[in-house]
Structures are given as C-alpha cells and as structure tokens.
A tleap script that builds the chain and sets N, CA, C and O, in Angstrom:
source leaprc.protein.ff14SB
mol = sequence {
  NMET PRO VAL ASN ILE ARG TYR LYS GLY CYS
  ARG PHE PHE PHE PHE SER ASN VAL GLY ASN
  PRO ARG GLU SER PRO HIE ILE HIE VAL ARG
  SER GLY ASN ALA VAL ALA LYS PHE TRP ILE
  VAL PRO GLU VAL ARG LEU ALA ALA SER TYR
  GLY LEU ASN SER GLY GLU LEU ALA GLU LEU
  SER GLY ILE THR SER GLU ASN ARG GLU LEU
  PHE GLU ARG ARG TRP HIE GLU TYR PHE CGLY
}
set mol.1.N position { -37.239 3.014 -26.669 }
set mol.1.CA position { -36.406 2.221 -25.533 }
set mol.1.C position { -35.065 3.104 -25.366 }
set mol.1.O position { -34.118 3.207 -26.145 }
set mol.2.N position { -35.204 3.500 -24.542 }
set mol.2.CA position { -34.086 4.438 -24.096 }
set mol.2.C position { -32.481 3.739 -24.012 }
set mol.2.O position { -32.072 3.385 -22.906 }
set mol.3.N position { -31.778 3.599 -25.002 }
set mol.3.CA position { -30.396 2.604 -24.600 }
set mol.3.C position { -29.513 3.589 -23.744 }
set mol.3.O position { -29.380 4.781 -24.021 }
set mol.4.N position { -28.878 2.903 -22.586 }
set mol.4.CA position { -28.325 3.450 -21.887 }
set mol.4.C position { -26.827 3.602 -21.895 }
set mol.4.O position { -26.335 4.707 -21.665 }
set mol.5.N position { -25.986 2.426 -22.179 }
set mol.5.CA position { -24.783 2.179 -22.711 }
set mol.5.C position { -24.716 1.275 -24.058 }
set mol.5.O position { -25.724 0.709 -24.480 }
set mol.6.N position { -23.571 1.188 -24.642 }
set mol.6.CA position { -22.854 -0.237 -25.811 }
set mol.6.C position { -21.789 -0.398 -25.126 }
set mol.6.O position { -21.067 0.332 -24.447 }
set mol.7.N position { -21.820 -1.959 -25.549 }
set mol.7.CA position { -20.708 -2.734 -25.224 }
set mol.7.C position { -20.476 -3.836 -25.761 }
set mol.7.O position { -21.015 -4.887 -25.415 }
set mol.8.N position { -19.426 -3.689 -26.909 }
set mol.8.CA position { -18.986 -5.220 -27.556 }
set mol.8.C position { -20.173 -5.673 -28.531 }
set mol.8.O position { -20.450 -6.843 -28.794 }
set mol.9.N position { -20.917 -4.370 -29.087 }
set mol.9.CA position { -22.197 -5.228 -29.720 }
set mol.9.C position { -23.222 -5.153 -29.275 }
set mol.9.O position { -24.162 -5.344 -30.046 }
set mol.10.N position { -23.486 -4.875 -27.988 }
set mol.10.CA position { -24.516 -5.062 -27.080 }
set mol.10.C position { -25.019 -3.621 -26.834 }
set mol.10.O position { -24.392 -2.562 -26.814 }
set mol.11.N position { -26.338 -3.889 -26.651 }
set mol.11.CA position { -27.089 -2.751 -26.057 }
set mol.11.C position { -27.717 -2.871 -24.843 }
set mol.11.O position { -28.240 -3.947 -24.553 }
set mol.12.N position { -27.754 -1.790 -23.965 }
set mol.12.CA position { -28.194 -2.033 -22.707 }
set mol.12.C position { -29.348 -0.936 -22.347 }
set mol.12.O position { -29.045 0.243 -22.166 }
set mol.13.N position { -30.538 -1.352 -22.266 }
set mol.13.CA position { -31.539 -0.412 -22.363 }
set mol.13.C position { -32.835 -0.779 -21.672 }
set mol.13.O position { -32.900 -2.002 -21.547 }
set mol.14.N position { -33.555 -0.348 -21.335 }
set mol.14.CA position { -35.102 -0.495 -20.937 }
set mol.14.C position { -36.208 -0.091 -21.773 }
set mol.14.O position { -36.028 0.863 -22.530 }
set mol.15.N position { -37.115 -0.565 -21.753 }
set mol.15.CA position { -38.283 -0.562 -22.526 }
set mol.15.C position { -39.165 0.723 -21.645 }
set mol.15.O position { -39.116 0.803 -20.418 }
set mol.16.N position { -39.831 1.528 -22.380 }
set mol.16.CA position { -40.541 2.926 -21.986 }
set mol.16.C position { -42.008 2.413 -21.335 }
set mol.16.O position { -42.752 3.094 -20.630 }
set mol.17.N position { -42.190 1.195 -21.713 }
set mol.17.CA position { -43.557 0.657 -21.160 }
set mol.17.C position { -42.995 -0.522 -20.161 }
set mol.17.O position { -42.416 -1.463 -20.704 }
set mol.18.N position { -43.136 -0.521 -18.701 }
set mol.18.CA position { -42.737 -1.679 -18.170 }
set mol.18.C position { -43.851 -1.887 -17.306 }
set mol.18.O position { -43.642 -2.126 -16.117 }
set mol.19.N position { -44.853 -1.833 -17.698 }
set mol.19.CA position { -46.009 -2.538 -16.976 }
set mol.19.C position { -47.005 -1.829 -16.163 }
set mol.19.O position { -46.908 -0.608 -16.291 }
set mol.20.N position { -47.824 -2.173 -15.460 }
set mol.20.CA position { -48.725 -1.395 -14.393 }
set mol.20.C position { -49.202 -2.672 -13.647 }
set mol.20.O position { -49.778 -3.615 -14.189 }
set mol.21.N position { -48.824 -2.556 -12.078 }
set mol.21.CA position { -47.680 -1.493 -11.950 }
set mol.21.C position { -46.494 -1.694 -12.183 }
set mol.21.O position { -46.100 -2.848 -12.351 }
set mol.22.N position { -45.640 -0.625 -12.249 }
set mol.22.CA position { -44.537 -0.689 -12.794 }
set mol.22.C position { -43.290 -1.801 -12.281 }
set mol.22.O position { -43.133 -1.942 -11.068 }
set mol.23.N position { -42.523 -2.483 -13.129 }
set mol.23.CA position { -41.565 -3.279 -12.660 }
set mol.23.C position { -40.355 -2.645 -11.717 }
set mol.23.O position { -39.935 -1.491 -11.636 }
set mol.24.N position { -39.973 -3.834 -11.053 }
set mol.24.CA position { -38.801 -2.895 -10.125 }
set mol.24.C position { -37.608 -2.712 -11.438 }
set mol.24.O position { -37.589 -3.389 -12.466 }
set mol.25.N position { -36.716 -1.679 -11.092 }
set mol.25.CA position { -35.941 -1.397 -11.962 }
set mol.25.C position { -35.000 -2.514 -12.828 }
set mol.25.O position { -34.872 -3.640 -12.346 }
set mol.26.N position { -34.613 -2.317 -13.586 }
set mol.26.CA position { -34.169 -3.372 -14.664 }
set mol.26.C position { -33.337 -2.996 -15.781 }
set mol.26.O position { -33.293 -1.840 -16.203 }
set mol.27.N position { -32.540 -4.154 -16.366 }
set mol.27.CA position { -32.247 -3.277 -17.873 }
set mol.27.C position { -32.226 -4.571 -18.771 }
set mol.27.O position { -32.397 -5.693 -18.296 }
set mol.28.N position { -32.054 -4.381 -19.804 }
set mol.28.CA position { -32.084 -5.599 -20.906 }
set mol.28.C position { -30.826 -5.339 -21.604 }
set mol.28.O position { -30.193 -4.296 -21.770 }
set mol.29.N position { -30.634 -6.472 -21.950 }
set mol.29.CA position { -29.366 -6.399 -23.277 }
set mol.29.C position { -29.779 -7.065 -24.354 }
set mol.29.O position { -30.647 -7.937 -24.363 }
set mol.30.N position { -29.052 -6.590 -25.435 }
set mol.30.CA position { -29.623 -7.216 -26.621 }
set mol.30.C position { -28.309 -7.402 -27.683 }
set mol.30.O position { -27.678 -6.397 -28.010 }
set mol.31.N position { -27.960 -8.632 -28.162 }
set mol.31.CA position { -26.810 -8.795 -28.744 }
set mol.31.C position { -27.305 -9.785 -30.075 }
set mol.31.O position { -27.263 -11.015 -30.035 }
set mol.32.N position { -27.796 -8.959 -31.293 }
set mol.32.CA position { -28.310 -9.509 -32.465 }
set mol.32.C position { -29.501 -10.216 -32.038 }
set mol.32.O position { -30.348 -9.486 -31.523 }
set mol.33.N position { -29.818 -11.581 -32.127 }
set mol.33.CA position { -30.883 -12.283 -31.488 }
set mol.33.C position { -30.783 -12.698 -30.223 }
set mol.33.O position { -31.842 -13.168 -29.807 }
set mol.34.N position { -29.988 -12.699 -29.533 }
set mol.34.CA position { -29.478 -12.938 -27.936 }
set mol.34.C position { -30.172 -11.850 -26.894 }
set mol.34.O position { -30.137 -10.647 -27.149 }
set mol.35.N position { -30.691 -12.278 -25.917 }
set mol.35.CA position { -31.156 -10.930 -25.091 }
set mol.35.C position { -31.109 -11.713 -23.430 }
set mol.35.O position { -31.276 -12.895 -23.132 }
set mol.36.N position { -30.834 -10.593 -22.615 }
set mol.36.CA position { -30.923 -11.311 -21.203 }
set mol.36.C position { -31.467 -9.925 -20.944 }
set mol.36.O position { -31.425 -8.923 -21.659 }
set mol.37.N position { -32.202 -10.189 -19.261 }
set mol.37.CA position { -32.612 -9.105 -18.386 }
set mol.37.C position { -32.005 -9.347 -16.976 }
set mol.37.O position { -31.940 -10.436 -16.406 }
set mol.38.N position { -31.606 -8.244 -16.547 }
set mol.38.CA position { -30.982 -8.180 -15.276 }
set mol.38.C position { -31.912 -7.210 -14.422 }
set mol.38.O position { -32.335 -6.112 -14.786 }
set mol.39.N position { -32.166 -7.927 -13.064 }
set mol.39.CA position { -32.805 -7.041 -11.935 }
set mol.39.C position { -31.392 -5.953 -11.625 }
set mol.39.O position { -30.252 -6.382 -11.808 }
set mol.40.N position { -31.611 -4.718 -11.208 }
set mol.40.CA position { -30.492 -4.110 -10.693 }
set mol.40.C position { -30.748 -3.690 -9.221 }
set mol.40.O position { -29.935 -3.172 -8.455 }
set mol.41.N position { -31.942 -3.993 -9.000 }
set mol.41.CA position { -32.313 -3.279 -7.475 }
set mol.41.C position { -32.975 -5.157 -6.379 }
set mol.41.O position { -33.659 -6.133 -6.687 }
set mol.42.N position { -32.530 -4.886 -5.633 }
set mol.42.CA position { -31.292 -4.488 -4.534 }
set mol.42.C position { -30.212 -4.811 -5.103 }
set mol.42.O position { -29.399 -3.888 -5.061 }
set mol.43.N position { -29.689 -6.109 -5.839 }
set mol.43.CA position { -28.452 -6.294 -6.463 }
set mol.43.C position { -28.764 -6.411 -7.738 }
set mol.43.O position { -29.834 -6.033 -8.214 }
set mol.44.N position { -27.690 -7.034 -8.473 }
set mol.44.CA position { -27.786 -7.390 -9.841 }
set mol.44.C position { -27.866 -8.903 -9.985 }
set mol.44.O position { -26.978 -9.666 -9.604 }
set mol.45.N position { -29.118 -9.312 -10.626 }
set mol.45.CA position { -29.097 -10.427 -10.841 }
set mol.45.C position { -30.092 -11.174 -11.748 }
set mol.45.O position { -31.288 -10.895 -11.667 }
set mol.46.N position { -29.677 -12.060 -12.563 }
set mol.46.CA position { -30.180 -12.246 -13.972 }
set mol.46.C position { -31.893 -12.505 -13.758 }
set mol.46.O position { -32.255 -12.884 -12.644 }
set mol.47.N position { -32.554 -12.370 -14.446 }
set mol.47.CA position { -34.005 -12.400 -14.569 }
set mol.47.C position { -34.220 -13.369 -15.367 }
set mol.47.O position { -34.773 -14.339 -14.850 }
set mol.48.N position { -33.849 -13.473 -16.984 }
set mol.48.CA position { -34.057 -14.317 -17.896 }
set mol.48.C position { -32.863 -14.182 -19.119 }
set mol.48.O position { -32.052 -13.257 -19.106 }
set mol.49.N position { -32.875 -15.131 -20.066 }
set mol.49.CA position { -31.836 -14.879 -21.021 }
set mol.49.C position { -32.410 -15.797 -21.964 }
set mol.49.O position { -33.255 -16.636 -21.649 }
set mol.50.N position { -31.770 -15.576 -23.575 }
set mol.50.CA position { -31.906 -16.515 -24.418 }
set mol.50.C position { -30.983 -16.202 -25.338 }
set mol.50.O position { -30.852 -15.046 -25.741 }
set mol.51.N position { -30.120 -17.379 -25.836 }
set mol.51.CA position { -29.390 -16.915 -26.776 }
set mol.51.C position { -27.888 -16.931 -26.226 }
set mol.51.O position { -27.037 -16.843 -27.111 }
set mol.52.N position { -27.485 -17.016 -25.096 }
set mol.52.CA position { -26.139 -16.376 -24.049 }
set mol.52.C position { -25.695 -17.517 -23.699 }
set mol.52.O position { -26.564 -18.269 -23.260 }
set mol.53.N position { -24.365 -18.031 -23.744 }
set mol.53.CA position { -23.624 -18.458 -22.846 }
set mol.53.C position { -23.437 -18.168 -21.692 }
set mol.53.O position { -23.406 -16.992 -21.329 }
set mol.54.N position { -23.273 -19.180 -20.874 }
set mol.54.CA position { -22.496 -18.657 -19.065 }
set mol.54.C position { -21.539 -17.708 -19.152 }
set mol.54.O position { -21.610 -16.735 -18.401 }
set mol.55.N position { -20.419 -17.839 -20.140 }
set mol.55.CA position { -19.420 -16.893 -20.384 }
set mol.55.C position { -20.097 -15.477 -20.392 }
set mol.55.O position { -19.998 -14.566 -19.570 }
set mol.56.N position { -20.869 -15.562 -21.646 }
set mol.56.CA position { -21.381 -14.034 -22.273 }
set mol.56.C position { -21.915 -13.559 -20.855 }
set mol.56.O position { -21.476 -12.494 -20.420 }
set mol.57.N position { -22.865 -14.307 -20.083 }
set mol.57.CA position { -24.047 -13.970 -19.342 }
set mol.57.C position { -23.056 -13.481 -18.183 }
set mol.57.O position { -23.465 -12.450 -17.649 }
set mol.58.N position { -21.965 -13.924 -17.714 }
set mol.58.CA position { -20.977 -13.528 -16.414 }
set mol.58.C position { -20.279 -12.415 -16.996 }
set mol.58.O position { -20.060 -11.463 -16.247 }
set mol.59.N position { -19.871 -12.350 -18.246 }
set mol.59.CA position { -19.646 -10.844 -18.746 }
set mol.59.C position { -20.279 -9.808 -18.606 }
set mol.59.O position { -19.902 -8.820 -17.976 }
set mol.60.N position { -21.624 -9.986 -19.365 }
set mol.60.CA position { -22.569 -8.838 -18.965 }
set mol.60.C position { -23.377 -8.441 -17.665 }
set mol.60.O position { -24.000 -7.399 -17.462 }
set mol.61.N position { -23.190 -9.672 -16.734 }
set mol.61.CA position { -23.585 -9.368 -15.566 }
set mol.61.C position { -22.870 -8.480 -14.941 }
set mol.61.O position { -23.402 -7.579 -14.293 }
set mol.62.N position { -21.195 -8.655 -15.085 }
set mol.62.CA position { -20.369 -7.862 -14.623 }
set mol.62.C position { -20.724 -6.434 -15.185 }
set mol.62.O position { -21.138 -5.577 -14.405 }
set mol.63.N position { -20.570 -6.166 -16.515 }
set mol.63.CA position { -20.761 -5.052 -17.073 }
set mol.63.C position { -21.925 -4.134 -16.069 }
set mol.63.O position { -21.719 -3.089 -15.451 }
set mol.64.N position { -22.999 -4.824 -16.157 }
set mol.64.CA position { -24.307 -4.444 -15.601 }
set mol.64.C position { -23.698 -4.200 -13.973 }
set mol.64.O position { -23.870 -3.029 -13.635 }
set mol.65.N position { -23.278 -4.731 -13.300 }
set mol.65.CA position { -22.878 -4.275 -12.002 }
set mol.65.C position { -22.083 -2.952 -12.024 }
set mol.65.O position { -22.531 -2.017 -11.362 }
set mol.66.N position { -20.568 -2.739 -12.959 }
set mol.66.CA position { -20.087 -1.951 -12.655 }
set mol.66.C position { -20.728 -0.455 -13.222 }
set mol.66.O position { -20.111 0.610 -13.241 }
set mol.67.N position { -22.248 -0.701 -13.710 }
set mol.67.CA position { -22.751 0.502 -14.373 }
set mol.67.C position { -24.392 0.781 -13.701 }
set mol.67.O position { -25.242 1.560 -14.130 }
set mol.68.N position { -24.474 -0.138 -12.526 }
set mol.68.CA position { -25.660 0.053 -11.728 }
set mol.68.C position { -26.030 0.799 -11.450 }
set mol.68.O position { -27.247 0.932 -11.579 }
set mol.69.N position { -25.176 1.910 -10.819 }
set mol.69.CA position { -25.550 3.328 -10.492 }
set mol.69.C position { -26.091 3.861 -11.832 }
set mol.69.O position { -27.193 4.406 -11.773 }
set mol.70.N position { -25.661 3.808 -12.681 }
set mol.70.CA position { -25.812 4.585 -14.228 }
set mol.70.C position { -27.267 4.254 -14.282 }
set mol.70.O position { -28.157 5.084 -14.097 }
set mol.71.N position { -27.449 3.015 -14.542 }
set mol.71.CA position { -28.860 2.278 -14.856 }
set mol.71.C position { -29.827 2.651 -13.783 }
set mol.71.O position { -30.879 3.187 -14.132 }
set mol.72.N position { -29.593 2.427 -12.500 }
set mol.72.CA position { -30.676 3.250 -11.479 }
set mol.72.C position { -31.160 4.249 -11.626 }
set mol.72.O position { -32.381 4.380 -11.550 }
set mol.73.N position { -30.108 5.531 -11.953 }
set mol.73.CA position { -30.193 6.749 -11.735 }
set mol.73.C position { -31.213 6.861 -13.277 }
set mol.73.O position { -32.278 7.478 -13.291 }
set mol.74.N position { -30.710 6.230 -14.353 }
set mol.74.CA position { -31.433 7.050 -15.616 }
set mol.74.C position { -32.949 6.137 -15.729 }
set mol.74.O position { -33.809 6.478 -16.541 }
set mol.75.N position { -33.138 4.923 -14.787 }
set mol.75.CA position { -34.201 4.238 -14.546 }
set mol.75.C position { -35.115 5.989 -13.755 }
set mol.75.O position { -35.898 6.804 -14.244 }
set mol.76.N position { -34.612 5.888 -12.721 }
set mol.76.CA position { -35.391 7.073 -12.212 }
set mol.76.C position { -35.664 8.331 -12.897 }
set mol.76.O position { -36.818 8.728 -13.061 }
set mol.77.N position { -34.853 8.836 -13.216 }
set mol.77.CA position { -34.796 10.158 -14.208 }
set mol.77.C position { -36.088 9.817 -15.295 }
set mol.77.O position { -36.985 10.645 -15.456 }
set mol.78.N position { -36.077 8.786 -15.863 }
set mol.78.CA position { -37.058 8.464 -17.115 }
set mol.78.C position { -38.324 8.362 -16.579 }
set mol.78.O position { -39.280 8.975 -17.055 }
set mol.79.N position { -38.419 7.437 -15.366 }
set mol.79.CA position { -39.840 7.244 -14.870 }
set mol.79.C position { -40.693 7.895 -13.974 }
set mol.79.O position { -41.883 7.934 -13.660 }
set mol.80.N position { -39.285 8.544 -13.601 }
set mol.80.CA position { -39.749 9.814 -12.077 }
set mol.80.C position { -39.909 9.073 -10.979 }
set mol.80.O position { -40.198 9.608 -9.909 }
savepdb mol mol.pdb
quit
C-alpha cells in the first residue's frame, strides 16, 4: 500500500488492489485505529470514515484537497 504523504501522524495511502473493475481514484487515511476514505475525482468528498470526529474529518478533507493533484498523479502513475 503506497503511502503518499504523512500529516500529524496520519498516513494518506491507497491500496495496490482496488477491485476489478478498478474503483475511481481515492485516498485512504489512517491514524491509529481511525480511518477515512476520500474520493478525489471529480472533487474531494468523503466516502466513509470510522473513529474520526467532524473536526478531524474537516481537517483531513482540507489536506486531501490541498494534495488532490499529487494523489491523482500518483494514482495514475501506479495503476497506469
């Protein structure tokens, strides 16, 4: 699972196996046992979360938005 960035103890990553057919570009975020998944195309939006409060999700959504181009580029580099 390629890690794209780390932020305040959170890992932003994607799994190398994203289904068949492949899901749309997205990023997972993990901090301890807490997790979130954000779609990054066509815009950043929360797909699912567990163990994060609304303030944390808002902050992670902002970081995801700031790095959306990086995440999308790395997604396409990895998956082709």
